[in-house]
Backbone as a ProteinNet text record, in pm:
[ID]
protein_1_A
[PRIMARY]
XXXXXXXXXXXXXXXXXXXXXXXXXXXXXXXXXXXXXXXXXXXXXXXXXXXXXXXXXXXXXXXXXXXXXXXXXXXXXXXXXXXXXXXXXXXXXXXXXXXXXXXXXXXXXXXXXXXXXXXXXXXXXXXXXXXXXXXXXXXXXXXXXXXXXXXXXXXXXXXXXXXXXXXXXXXXXXXXXXXXXXXXXXXXXXXXXXXXXXXXXXXXXXXXXXXXXXXXXXXXXXXXXXXXXXXXXXXXXX
[TERTIARY]
943.4	810.1	780.9	863.1	813	861.1	819.9	825.8	748.9	821	756.6	707.1	827.8	817.5	826.3	867.9	881.2	718.2	655.7	525.2	513.3	601.6	625.1	603.4	659.3	608.7	449.3	398	262.1	168.9	189.6	138.1	161.1	252.8	275.2	171.6	153.1	31	-89.3	-122.2	-234.7	-254.3	-156.7	-197.9	-217	-144.5	-189.3	-312.5	-352.3	-465.4	-599.5	-583.4	-693.6	-731.8	-606.1	-611.3	-656.9	-623.5	-667.7	-513.6	-396.9	-296.3	-219.6	-147.2	-100.1	58.7	146.3	286.2	386.1	437.6	465.5	673.7	705.1	874.4	928.4	1018.2	1082.5	1151.8	1138.9	1178.9	1269.5	1342.7	1372.5	1268.8	1189.1	1062.7	971.2	978.2	917.6	881	789.7	765.4	617.3	657.7	565	441.7	316.5	183.7	77.6	-23.1	-126.7	-262.3	-380.4	-498.3	-617.2	-735.7	-806.7	-923.8	-944.8	-1058.7	-1209.2	-1323.1	-1450.5	-1476.1	-1575.3	-1626.8	-1697.2	-1707.1	-1795.5	-1705.3	-1738.9	-1644	-1506.2	-1428.1	-1293.2	-1253	-1247.9	-1164.4	-1208.6	-1317.4	-1363.8	-1425.3	-1503.7	-1586.3	-1696.9	-1835	-1918.7	-2023.1	-1954.7	-2017.8	-1956.6	-1841.9	-1819.3	-1827.2	-1789	-1789.5	-1678	-1555.7	-1416.7	-1377	-1296	-1231.3	-1093.6	-1053.2	-920.5	-823.5	-688.8	-629.3	-502.9	-501.4	-431.7	-276.9	-171.1	-29.5	-28.2	50.9	98.9	248.6	330.3	453.2	433.7	472.8	458.1	583.1	679.7	777.5	770	929.5	910.2	882.8	902.3	833.6	655.4	618.5	461	420.2	472.8	444.2	477	554.2	552.9	458.3	434.7	340.7	205.5	183.5	41.9	46.5	155.5	156.7	97.8	121.3	85.3	-63.5	-141.4	-274.1	-300.1	-167.2	-174.6	-121.6	-93.7	-42.4	-88.9	-227.8	-289.8	-245.3	-184.6	-131	-15.2	62	220.2	191.5	88.2	70.2	-56	-63.3	-122.4	-170.1	-56.7	-88.3	-229.2	-279.6	-412.5	-522.1	-507.7	-604	-719.3	-847.9	-973.9	-1090.1	-1039.5	-1140.4	-1271.5	-1342.4	-1483	-1520.9	-1615.4	-1671.8	-1770.3	-1819.3	-1903.2	-1880.6	-1856.6	-1851.2	-1900.3	-1893.2	-1945.6	-2080.6	-2137.2	-2271.4	-2348.4	-2280.9	-2358.4	-2327.3	-2281.5	-2265	-2174.9	-2048.8	-1938	-1883.5	-1841.7	-1805.7	-1639.1	-1550.9	-1411.9	-1367	-1262.8	-1166.1	-1113.7	-1046	-994.5	-880.4	-859.1	-805.5	-670.1	-571.2	-450.2	-435.2	-541.5	-536.4	-530.7	-561.6	-565.4	-621.6	-629.3	-692.7	-719.6	-616	-628.7	-504.8	-582.6	-428.7	-342	-221.6	-97.7	-137.1	-229.8	-253.7	-300.8	-414.8	-467.2	-392.5	-336.6	-209.2	-126.4	-44.9	36.7	-56.9	-225.2	-254.4	-291.6	-320.3	-343.4	-191.9	-103.4	18.7	62.2	14.3	82.6	-2.4	-142.5	-218.7	-169.9	-166.7	-100.6	16.4	147.8	252.5	189.9	127.4	101.6	1.7	-90.5	-140	-28.9	58.4	166	231.1	249.7	328.7	256.7	109.6	24	-71.7	-109.3	-217.2	-371.7	-397	-525.8	-631.2	-732	-835.5	-855.3	-843.3	-887.3	-817.3	-670.7	-587	-632.8	-696	-706.7	-856.5	-965.1	-1070.6	-1034.4	-921.3	-912.2	-851.7	-786.8	-751.3	-890.6	-986	-1066.1	-1202.7	-1188.4	-1257.5	-1205.7	-1075.7	-995.9	-1043.5	-1012.4	-1023.4	-1168.4	-1269.1	-1395.4	-1479.8	-1571.1	-1603.9	-1728.9	-1846.4	-1945.2	-1954.3	-2070.1	-2106.9	-2041.3	-2045.2	-1956.3	-1822.8	-1748.5	-1628	-1575.3	-1656.7	-1599.8	-1563	-1478.4	-1430.8	-1549.5	-1544.1	-1666	-1587.2	-1575.2	-1492	-1593	-1723.7	-1824.8	-1864.3	-1821.4	-1895.5	-1802.8	-1872.7	-1829.7	-1841.4	-1702.5	-1691.7	-1659.8	-1702.1	-1706.9	-1582.2	-1541.4	-1390.6	-1368.9	-1401.3	-1388.6	-1371	-1411.1	-1416.8	-1277.3	-1251.7	-1111.5	-979.8	-1013.8	-907.5	-900.4	-985	-1000.1	-920.4	-933.1	-835.3	-694.6	-665.4	-519.2	-479.7	-530.1	-495.8	-500.8	-589.2	-572.9	-462.3	-448.6	-334.1	-225.7	-206.6	-67.4	-40.8	-142.2	-144	-111.4	-143.1	-108.2	30.3	85.6	207.3	305.3	284.3	345.7	369.5	268	255.8	306.7	330.1	405	574.6	595.6	717.1	793.3	717.6	756.8	770.7	672	684.8	769.2	793.3	841.3	963.6	1069.4	1171.2	1280.5	1294.8	1421.6	1369.2	1230.3	1201.3	1141.6	1084	1033.7	1125.7	1216	1314.9	1306.8	1348.7	1305.8	1389.5	1309.6	1348.9	1481.5	1595.7	1719.3	1714.4	1780.1	1746.4	1764.3	1685.5	1679.5	1632.5	1627.4	1555.9	1407	1374.6	1248.8	1175.3	1091.5	992.3	969.2	996.8	904.7	822.9	732.1	647.7	701.1	845.5	885.6	933.4	984.3	1027.8	906.9	769.1	703.5	675.6	655	643.9	778.4	886.9	991.1	1044.8	980.5	996.5	892.9	753.1	623.8	727.3	755	803.6	942.3	999.3	1118.6	1095.1	954.8	894	832.4	738.2	699.7	815.2	909.8	1026.7	1074.7	1063.8	1146.4	1037.8	920.7	837.2	832.7	839	829	983.1	1077.1	1204.9	1206	1119.7	1156.9	1082	990.2	918.5	812	753.6	639.8	498.4	538.4	419.1	353.7	407.6	370.8	308.6	324.8	278.2	142.7	18.6	-106.6	-128.8	-55	-22.9	13.8	103.1	172.9	79	11.3	-109.4	-241.6	-247.4	-362.5	-334.2	-170	-116.2	-209.3	-228	-240.5	-122.9	-186.3	-43.4	31.8	-18.3	75.8	183.5	140.1	220.9	324	278.1	371.6	432.5	423.9	525.6	602.5	569.2	640.8	795.8	742.8	843.9	943.4	891	996.3	1057.8	1024.2	1093.6	1207.2	1188.9	1280.4	1388.5	1319.9	1437.9	1548.1	1471.9	1549.5	1657.2	1605.7	1686.2	1809	1818.9	1884.3	1962	1947.6	2002.7	2106.4	2060.8	2129	2256.3	2209.8	2311.2	2425.8	2368.6	2471	2567.7	2519.2	2593.7	2708.3	2663.9	2740.4	2852.7	2829.9	2899.4	3028.3	2992.8	3079.5	3168.6	3143.8	3189.2	3298.7	3267.3	3364.1	3465.5	3458	3534	3634.9	3577.3	3635.6	3776.1
505.2	448.2	394.6	437.6	395.7	266.4	175.7	23.6	-19.3	-141.9	-184.7	-103.3	-14.7	32	-15.8	-140.4	-242.9	-273.3	-268.8	-311.7	-427.1	-498.7	-637.3	-717.3	-677.9	-732	-684.4	-561.4	-550.2	-651.5	-687.3	-771.8	-915.2	-964.6	-1067.8	-1093.8	-988.7	-973.2	-1016.4	-915.9	-920.9	-1070.3	-1105.6	-1263	-1386.6	-1351.3	-1450.3	-1445.6	-1293	-1284.8	-1289	-1271.4	-1294.2	-1465.9	-1554.5	-1676.5	-1763.5	-1682.7	-1745	-1835.4	-1808.3	-1876.4	-1854.9	-1940.1	-1954.3	-1998.9	-1871.9	-1931.8	-1970.9	-2118.1	-2159.6	-2123.6	-2200.1	-2164.3	-2194	-2144.7	-2165.2	-2289	-2378.4	-2516.5	-2516.6	-2614.4	-2629.2	-2653.8	-2692.3	-2721.5	-2594.1	-2501.2	-2366.9	-2319.2	-2193.9	-2178.4	-2273.7	-2322.3	-2401	-2343.7	-2390.8	-2296.4	-2393.4	-2342.1	-2424.8	-2327.1	-2402.4	-2333.7	-2418.2	-2317	-2417.1	-2434.1	-2560.3	-2582.8	-2602.2	-2616.9	-2602.1	-2766.9	-2737.5	-2840.7	-2957.4	-2939.4	-3070.7	-3128.9	-3222	-3328	-3389.3	-3378.6	-3440.8	-3344.8	-3214.5	-3109.5	-3098.7	-3193.7	-3199.2	-3294.8	-3300.4	-3376.5	-3377.5	-3418.8	-3350.4	-3414.4	-3518.4	-3553.1	-3487.7	-3447.7	-3362.6	-3229.6	-3157.7	-3033.6	-3002.8	-3076.8	-3004.9	-2985.5	-2849	-2792.3	-2878.3	-2919.2	-2966.6	-2865.9	-2870.3	-2800	-2855.1	-2816.2	-2841	-2794.2	-2871.1	-2807.1	-2811.3	-2670.5	-2687.4	-2614	-2650.2	-2582.6	-2466	-2336.7	-2240.7	-2186.2	-2236.5	-2149.7	-1999.2	-1951.3	-1810.1	-1758.1	-1816.5	-1796.5	-1798.2	-1907	-1872.2	-1760.1	-1775.2	-1638.5	-1518.3	-1472.8	-1330.6	-1345.7	-1468.1	-1439.2	-1431.7	-1475.6	-1444.7	-1307.6	-1212.7	-1103.2	-1020.6	-1035.9	-957.2	-915.3	-1011.8	-975.6	-814.8	-782.9	-677	-552.2	-567.6	-445.6	-317.7	-328	-218.9	-120.9	-188.8	-112.4	-61.5	-74.2	-16.9	140.3	208	317.7	370.5	397.5	439.8	574.3	644.2	827.3	860	934.1	1005.1	930.6	794	703.8	743.4	746.2	825.8	736.7	748.6	672.3	688.3	571.3	588.7	715.1	768.9	913.7	859.6	787.4	729.7	571.6	544.2	375.4	338.3	222.7	164.8	154.1	57.3	29.4	160.1	252.3	363.9	490.5	457.2	576.5	713.3	659.6	743.9	816.1	926	1015.8	1018.3	1013.7	1004.4	1140.7	1131.8	1264.9	1279.8	1434.4	1490.3	1344.3	1343.6	1246.6	1255.3	1363.2	1370.8	1387.3	1342.2	1367.5	1500	1605.8	1758.5	1776.9	1822.1	1870.9	1719	1645.7	1507.8	1545.5	1518.6	1508.2	1432.9	1511.5	1420.2	1294.8	1293.6	1165.4	1068.9	1123.6	1004.4	964.1	1037	1006.5	886.9	942.7	803.1	649.6	689.4	601	521.1	588.9	496	474.2	506.3	481.6	353.7	327.4	235	92.6	157.9	12.1	-34	49.7	29.6	-71.1	-48.2	-118.5	-264.3	-252.1	-369.8	-468.7	-406.9	-513.5	-583.3	-474.6	-541	-660.4	-650.1	-747.6	-852.5	-853.9	-962	-990.7	-925	-958.5	-948.3	-890.8	-905.8	-776.4	-814.3	-678.8	-640.1	-635.7	-570.4	-469.8	-475.9	-309.3	-222.7	-299.4	-222.1	-154.5	-227.3	-139.5	-62.6	-40.8	56.3	177.9	143.4	265	304	269.5	273.5	367.2	311.5	413.5	553.8	551.2	713.3	785.2	704.5	771.2	783.3	751.2	808.5	864.1	955	1043.4	1041.2	1068.7	1127.8	1273.7	1323.9	1461	1553.8	1511.4	1634.1	1589.6	1514.5	1504.3	1406.5	1346.3	1256.5	1074	1016.2	897.8	778.7	697	577	458.4	427.2	298.8	190.8	183.7	51.6	15.6	133.5	131	8.8	-50.7	-177.4	-160.9	-230.3	-201.5	-342.3	-329	-464.2	-443.2	-586.6	-620.7	-549	-502.8	-445.3	-302.1	-261	-129.9	-105.3	-197.1	-194.4	-232.5	-284.6	-313.9	-142.8	-88.5	42.5	149.7	116.3	229.8	155.8	61.1	6.4	89.2	82	130.9	305.5	335.2	470.9	540.4	472.3	514	522.5	381	376.4	496.1	521.5	639.1	769.2	754.5	877.2	899.9	781.9	743.9	766.6	739.8	787	929.5	1012.6	1147.2	1209.4	1169.3	1201.2	1175.9	1068.1	1050.3	1132.4	1211.3	1273.4	1405	1449.7	1601.6	1613.8	1505.5	1513.2	1414.1	1421.8	1355.1	1327.1	1414	1418.2	1274.9	1313	1238.5	1132.8	1091.4	949.2	905.5	836.9	771.7	615.7	580.5	434.9	322.5	234.6	132.7	69.6	81.5	-14.8	-163.1	-214.2	-332.3	-418.5	-520.2	-628.3	-599.7	-476	-420.6	-432.2	-561.7	-590.7	-516	-442	-412.8	-515	-448.8	-573.4	-492.1	-585.6	-535	-419.8	-470.6	-395.4	-292.2	-256.6	-136.5	-0.1	-36	38.3	147.4	117.6	193.2	317.5	246.4	301.6	449.5	391.7	466.6	607.3	584.3	680.1	783.7	687.6	769.9	871.8	804.9	928.9	1060.2	1040.8	1146.3	1225.7	1173	1257.9	1338.5	1283.5	1359.3	1445.6	1457.3	1548.9	1643.1	1659.5	1744.7	1841.6	1762	1786.9	1830.3	1819.6	1877.8	1777.3	1690.6	1611.5	1707.7	1780.2	1839.8	1796.5	1735.4	1623	1749.9	1869.7	1947.4	2010.4	1974.4	2006	1885.6	1771.9	1679.5	1685.4	1707.9	1721.7	1843	1927.5	2034.6	1949.7	1879.4	1812.3	1755.2	1639.7	1553.1	1622.3	1703.2	1825.5	1880.8	1880.2	1943.2	1880.5	1963.8	1899.4	1816.1	1712.4	1583.8	1687	1747.6	1830.6	1950.8	1996.7	2084.7	2002.8	1887.7	1811.2	1770.8	1682.5	1635.9	1718	1848.3	1942.7	1995.3	2001.8	2028.4	1900.9	1766	1668.5	1673.3	1679	1693.2	1784.7	1905.3	2025.3	1974.6	1913.1	1859.3	1760.1	1661.3	1543.4	1623.3	1731.1	1792.3	1862.1	1920.1	1992.4	1878.4	1783.7	1654.8	1606.8	1599.9	1589.9	1669.5	1779.2	1943.9	1899.7	1894.4	1888.9	1770.9	1637.4	1519.9	1558.8	1641.8	1652	1725.8	1827.4	1947.2	1886	1799.2	1737.1	1630.4	1572.4	1504.5	1562.4	1705.1	1762.3	1860.1	1856.2	1907	1815.2	1679	1603.7	1540.6
276	271.4	144.7	8.1	-101.6	-152.4	-91.5	-112.2	-208.8	-268.4	-372.2	-515.4	-548	-667.9	-769.3	-773.9	-875.3	-932.8	-1037.7	-1092.4	-1117.8	-1129.3	-1140.6	-1001.4	-880.6	-758	-727.6	-754.8	-748.8	-815.8	-929.2	-1041.1	-998.3	-909	-863.5	-746.3	-651	-539.5	-609.5	-718.5	-767	-830.1	-931.7	-946.3	-814	-737.2	-618.7	-554.1	-548.2	-493.2	-600.6	-709.3	-765.2	-805.1	-819.2	-851.3	-717.5	-613.1	-482.1	-464	-491.3	-466.8	-336.3	-258	-171	-229.6	-231.3	-246	-137.3	-130.5	-19.8	-59.9	-162.9	-186.3	-338.8	-335.2	-495.6	-478.5	-581.5	-601.1	-743.2	-756.1	-913.2	-992.5	-987.3	-1071.1	-1081.2	-976.9	-1038.2	-867.5	-862.4	-718	-693.7	-569.3	-525.5	-485.8	-515.5	-486.3	-458.2	-376.1	-363.9	-337.4	-444.6	-463.9	-395.1	-337.3	-269.3	-389.5	-419.7	-519.3	-481.7	-570.8	-551.7	-462.2	-417.2	-294.1	-359.7	-468.9	-579.5	-646.4	-689.7	-814.2	-748.3	-866	-838.5	-754	-727.2	-648.3	-498.9	-446.3	-333.7	-312.5	-177.6	-97.6	-62.7	-165.9	-165.5	-42.6	-9.6	163.7	265.9	262.9	383.3	360.6	245.2	216.1	220.4	249.4	277.1	145	151.8	33.9	-0.9	-84.7	-95.8	-174.2	-93.7	-187.9	-270	-397	-499.1	-521.6	-495.1	-535.5	-653.4	-717.7	-840.7	-797.3	-963.3	-948.8	-1062	-1057.3	-1168.5	-1198	-1333.9	-1354.1	-1356.3	-1380.2	-1388.5	-1528.4	-1650.6	-1765.3	-1749.1	-1700.2	-1674.1	-1621.1	-1502.1	-1435.8	-1519.2	-1555.3	-1666.5	-1758.1	-1820.6	-1931.9	-1850.4	-1698.7	-1664	-1612.6	-1607.4	-1547.3	-1620.7	-1771.7	-1870.3	-1862.9	-1779.6	-1769.4	-1685.1	-1616.4	-1511.7	-1558.7	-1679.2	-1786.3	-1735.6	-1704.8	-1679.3	-1564.2	-1479.1	-1390.2	-1381.9	-1524.2	-1521	-1481.5	-1469.4	-1482.3	-1376.5	-1244.8	-1176.6	-1165.5	-1249.2	-1279.7	-1296.7	-1224.7	-1248.1	-1228.1	-1165.9	-1121.9	-1095.3	-1121.4	-1091.4	-997.7	-858	-761.3	-783.4	-743.2	-727.6	-642.5	-689.8	-602.8	-469.8	-492.8	-372	-375.1	-251.2	-216.8	-95.3	-72.9	76.6	81.3	181.5	209	257	302.9	345.2	230.3	136	27.2	76.1	111.1	181.2	33.9	50.3	-64.9	-84.6	-169	-166.4	-144.5	-82.3	-7	-143	-136.1	-271	-323.6	-437.8	-514.3	-507.9	-468.8	-424	-261.4	-176.4	-29.8	15.9	-84.6	1.9	115.2	194.3	342.2	413.2	364.8	476.2	586.2	690.4	830.1	782.2	856.1	857.9	920	1014.6	1123	1032.7	964.4	884.4	774.4	699.6	611.7	651	773.8	842.3	872	890.3	916.2	795	668.2	553.1	503.8	514.4	477.9	526.4	662.1	764.9	719.5	661.2	619.8	526.3	424	254.7	321	348.3	390.2	468.5	544.2	602	491.8	416.2	333.1	243.8	198.7	96.4	181.2	302.8	380.4	426.1	425.2	501.4	374.3	274.6	189.8	240.4	346.8	417.8	361.4	331.2	334.4	418.6	553.5	687.3	642.3	643.3	613	498.2	381.5	287.9	302.1	426.9	462.5	538.6	620.7	717.6	633.2	521.7	412.7	352.4	333.2	278.3	354.6	480.6	620.1	627.4	603.7	606.9	493.4	366.2	193.2	144.5	273.1	220	348.1	356.1	425.8	424.4	521.5	518.3	428.1	461	403	504	596.9	706.8	730.6	632.7	648.8	777.3	826.2	943.2	846.7	921.5	865.5	934.2	893.8	938.1	982.8	1097.6	1116.2	1121.1	1084.7	1056.2	901.9	821.1	680.7	607.6	529.6	470.6	311	244.6	111	50	-74.9	-209.6	-211.7	-232.7	-298.7	-365.5	-490.4	-634.7	-568.8	-430.2	-408.7	-333.1	-259.9	-192.8	-290.1	-428.6	-506.2	-565.9	-595.4	-629.1	-522.5	-389.4	-309.8	-287.6	-308.6	-323.1	-466.3	-591.4	-690.5	-656.1	-602	-598.3	-471.8	-384.8	-293.4	-354.2	-471.4	-513.4	-633.4	-661.7	-787.6	-685.2	-561.9	-472.7	-468	-436	-378.9	-505.8	-637.3	-771	-736	-731.4	-746.7	-635.2	-519.2	-405.2	-448.1	-496.6	-481.7	-618	-736.4	-807.2	-746	-698.2	-578.7	-492.7	-392.4	-293.4	-324.3	-424.8	-449.1	-300	-250	-149.1	-38.5	-6.4	87.6	81	-64.9	-139.1	-213.5	-140	-210.4	-255	-364.3	-408	-284.7	-239	-137.2	-227.6	-126.6	-180.7	-236	-357.3	-410.8	-310.5	-275.2	-213.4	-87.3	-52.8	73.7	113.1	130.3	214.7	311.6	304.5	449.5	534.1	660	753.8	850.7	936.3	967.2	1079.5	1142	1257.5	1221.8	1090.3	1022.8	1000.6	1029	1011.4	1094	1206.1	1333.3	1340.5	1338.2	1328.6	1235.5	1096.5	1028.9	1023.2	1073.6	1139.9	1240.4	1315.6	1475.3	1399.1	1310.9	1250.3	1197	1076.9	1012.7	1140.5	1238.6	1318.2	1433.6	1455.3	1507	1446	1318	1223.9	1219.5	1229.6	1248	1397.6	1489.8	1601	1689.2	1598.2	1661.4	1780.7	1818.6	1920.7	2081.5	2041.4	2101.2	2135.5	2243.6	2231.5	2244.2	2297.2	2274.2	2152.2	2061.8	1916.6	1850.6	1923.1	1841.6	1804.2	1900.9	1830.6	1695.6	1737	1587	1473.1	1488.5	1401.4	1287.7	1387.4	1330.3	1302.1	1343.1	1248.9	1141.4	1111.4	1006.1	877	730.1	623.6	566.3	535.6	475.5	389.8	292.9	192.7	247.3	347	430.4	514.8	561.6	619.3	552.7	439.1	338.6	296.8	248.1	181.1	301.2	415.9	517.4	517.1	561.4	536.2	423.7	314.3	176.4	158.5	253	249.2	374.4	430	550	520.6	437.4	366.6	270.2	191.3	62.1	159	274.3	368	404.3	467.5	504.8	370.4	281.5	181.6	140.1	123.4	117.9	233.3	334.4	418.9	436.6	412.4	371.3	273.2	155	44.8	55.1	169.2	209.7	271.3	344.9	438.6	370.2	266.8	178.7	149.4	93.1	10.8	71.4	198.5	335.2	349.6	366.3	407	329.6
[MASK]
++++++++++++++++++++++++++++++++++++++++++++++++++++++++++++++++++++++++++++++++++++++++++++++++++++++++++++++++++++++++++++++++++++++++++++++++++++++++++++++++++++++++++++++++++++++++++++++++++++++++++++++++++++++++++++++++++++++++++++++

């Protein structure tokens, strides 16, 4: 689940998002993109109010130059989230997600991956509604967040993923080169984690969901380590 470990990929997503770019395809003259322009002047029709789209081609060199503006994300380590956010002043959970249930962690991770695939704020919103809680510790499904707060949630969880990768190295393995995540891959990956913890016993499902995510990830890391050792012994004996 540690997809998009390369920060260059993340910077490209941020560039497209902040500049309002839609990337269509790669051509000989560069990446074909389009951007919505203002409704006034030469960029739009003041009478109809229609917004025009302008097509532009951006070379790889130009993209790399623009990406330097996002060098600040080269390390998400120890990112400090806003402690209070949303229209109802929700409070941030523990910065490393201690005391968050495994079920909530899975939903946060799922929406993070969906955001990386779809680039739609609704997935960040779902993450925010789980990572910010009421004074009583309850999640809010109706809380609204500003765009900068949603960006903070993205950077916060990216920081957590870096920390998890360092602390659970057997379970959080870097994605294979060229292996792009697809939406249909997300659910099977989550189901595999759940099955590993329940050993296929559905009566244990709710208990696993309620487990602290750190305890669950520790067990998954141990199981991944044991699987690696088992494969290594088999190779040596074959």
